[in-house]
C-alpha atoms as one frame of an Amber mdcrd trajectory, in Angstrom:
protein
  79.148 172.993  66.149  75.631 171.336  66.527  76.475 169.028  63.704  79.630
 168.100  65.324  78.103 167.506  68.515  75.552 165.239  66.857  78.028 163.031
  65.195  80.327 162.510  68.326  77.131 161.543  70.062  76.493 159.057  67.668
  79.930 157.449  67.865  79.765 157.398  71.536  76.266 155.605  71.404  77.591
 152.009  70.467  80.255 152.131  72.867  77.671 152.996  75.702  75.556 150.300
  74.660  78.231 147.799  74.710  79.102 148.692  78.169  75.413 148.305  79.130
  75.170 144.971  77.593  78.402 143.865  79.279  76.724 145.085  82.445  73.579
 143.149  81.816  75.654 140.004  80.964  77.490 140.215  84.225  74.358 140.518
  86.181  72.878 137.506  84.629  76.026 135.679  84.924  76.262 136.461  88.598
  72.286 135.656  89.142  72.583 132.193  87.229  75.531 131.361  89.553  73.779
 132.340  92.493  70.498 130.494  91.650  72.674 127.315  91.160  74.586 127.702
  94.099  73.070 124.749  95.801  73.712 122.474  92.804  77.479 123.581  92.833
  77.598 122.828  96.703  75.899 119.599  96.501  78.326 118.332  93.540  81.382
 119.814  95.778  80.071 118.006  98.637  79.414 114.640  96.533  83.010 114.359
  95.232  84.589 115.440  98.757  82.552 112.399 100.383  83.535 110.393  97.606
  87.223 111.117  97.771  86.970 110.355 101.721  84.941 107.293 101.041  87.669
 106.099  98.386  90.675 106.931 100.649  89.199 105.111 103.623  88.684 101.933
 101.626  92.200 101.821 100.154  94.361  99.183 101.917  97.221 100.412 104.331
 100.699 100.185 102.621 103.688  99.552 105.059 107.308 100.172 104.113 110.507
  98.190 105.399 113.661  99.924 105.115 117.378  98.529 105.630 120.729 100.442
 105.155 123.733  98.831 104.234 127.328  99.948 104.243 128.884 100.367 101.003
 131.263  97.403  99.781 134.840  98.480  99.497 136.104  98.719  95.724 138.672
  96.027  94.593 141.416  96.549  92.377 142.252  94.572  89.508 145.152  93.275
  90.751 145.497  90.041  93.267 142.310  89.489  94.677 140.454  92.404  92.854
 141.359  90.726  89.447 139.896  87.234  90.635 136.818  88.845  91.848 136.485
  91.176  88.335 136.720  87.388  86.666 134.406  85.709  89.211 131.759  88.786
  88.663 132.202  89.221  84.869 129.300  87.096  83.699 127.231  88.522  86.777
 127.889  92.040  85.708 127.076  91.290  82.125 124.036  90.183  83.261 123.147
  93.267  85.225 124.351  95.510  82.519 127.342  96.964  84.420 130.731  97.279
  82.395 133.491  96.479  84.654 135.933  97.951  82.213 139.684  96.720  81.292
 141.606  98.409  84.055 139.061 100.225  86.356 138.078  98.399  89.794 135.217
  96.376  90.668 132.284  98.590  91.968 130.282  95.661  94.205 128.202  98.373
  95.625 126.918  99.548  92.119 126.913  95.872  90.847 124.860  94.947  93.725
 122.245  97.579  92.793 122.007  96.570  89.238 121.771  93.005  90.171 118.812
  93.579  92.306 116.944  95.633  89.509 117.647  92.883  87.089 114.943  90.499
  85.703 116.659  87.104  86.596 117.586  88.110  90.156 113.710  89.020  90.741
 112.402  86.240  88.968 114.833  83.633  90.770 113.892  85.669  93.944 110.175
  85.221  93.552 110.601  81.537  92.543 112.895  80.682  95.451 110.879  82.150
  98.082 107.290  81.211  96.353 105.740  84.576  96.872 104.237  85.266  93.723
 100.440  85.173  95.608 101.963  87.628  98.100 103.035  89.848  95.410 100.331
  89.547  92.738  97.104  88.898  94.552  97.408  90.522  98.336  94.546  92.588
  98.938  95.005  93.395 102.885  96.585  92.459 105.941  94.899  91.004 109.062
  96.600  92.840 112.157  95.041  90.301 114.622  96.040  87.049 113.108  98.955
  88.413 111.071  97.729  87.019 107.849  97.394  88.209 104.301  94.121  88.438
 102.904  93.813  87.577  99.091  91.465  88.966  96.234  89.394  85.891  95.800
  88.798  87.318  92.252  92.370  86.506  91.589  93.625  83.748  94.071  92.187
  81.188  96.103  94.611  80.672  99.047  92.936  77.421 100.196  93.373  75.747
  96.984  96.499  77.514  95.962  94.793  78.099  92.604  94.662  81.270  90.460
  91.264  82.181  88.967  91.911  85.422  87.655  90.188  86.285  84.140  92.621
  87.267  81.536  92.566  87.104  77.712  95.489  85.383  76.000  98.154  85.243
  75.859  98.114  85.830  79.435  97.101  82.977  81.759  95.323  82.933  85.103
  98.757  82.450  86.912 100.957  85.378  86.419 103.864  84.909  84.364 107.245
  86.051  85.670 107.429  89.277  83.300 104.031  90.248  85.220 105.446  89.661
  88.524 108.645  91.523  87.854 106.873  94.544  86.713 105.091  94.489  89.844
 107.933  93.896  92.167 109.820  96.546  90.396 106.899  99.209  91.824 107.179
  97.935  95.424 111.068  97.801  95.663 113.690 100.874  95.857 117.265 100.490
  95.793 119.441 103.506  95.700 122.828 104.918  97.283 123.187 108.069  99.232
 125.722 110.330  97.162 126.960 111.744 100.608 127.319 108.733 103.086 127.603
 105.963 100.432 124.746 104.267 102.464 122.764 101.989 100.401 119.094 102.111
 101.223 116.662  98.884 100.324 112.977  99.605 100.483 109.928  97.262 100.289
 106.260  98.310 100.345 103.349  95.833 101.021 100.094  95.736 102.620 101.667
  93.254 105.392 104.660  95.011 107.394 105.656  91.415 108.373 106.000  90.452
 104.637 107.779  93.778 103.822 110.229  93.097 106.550 110.896  89.603 105.477
 111.268  90.375 101.914 113.995  92.928 102.779 115.727  90.402 104.811 115.513
  87.826 101.899 117.024  90.332  99.614 119.813  91.112 101.891 120.548  87.291
 102.071 120.440  86.513  98.398 122.284  89.348  96.994 125.154  88.427  99.672
 125.027  84.930  98.474 124.899  85.940  94.767 127.936  88.605  95.215
């Protein structure tokens, strides 16, 4: 019996040692954390201040929206057939399939045209908005003027000075402008009401509103 008791104690000894070691490790861990609490607090505070500073220095972005009533779908017969022929090339450009026997969904077509590269490029060139699109930094509320990034564009000279590597040029291409414009425009249809919503975001609320108005005018003229 005595030998069995000794054997049992010997078997339990490693378990007890492991528990003791775990307790020591946890104590050392908590001690190390407590000793370094001021470093942790300092780092956390530094990141918090940096986040606030970054948020404060970001330019305000304004949004302008317009709700449009959906256009009625025309049938192929009579006037609808004429519309289908008239919009055939435009629909093909926008990637919309009118179909052989279906009607002309002018709402869908208008949305697709708004998102097309050709319409966007023509819109930017027609209204000469490349500087406001690609170089606007912030907006002066008192004078209602856009302040441009001087590392990209000099407004007084109407000159692009951004430093880029080939094949890019100081003046942004229409491909670059299209990508940037796609980030600030949103066009969608509400499935319940059928209303079409067009949204533009910009650092200037005046420009955002003006661009929405121009978009409506141009898409109506195109359609």
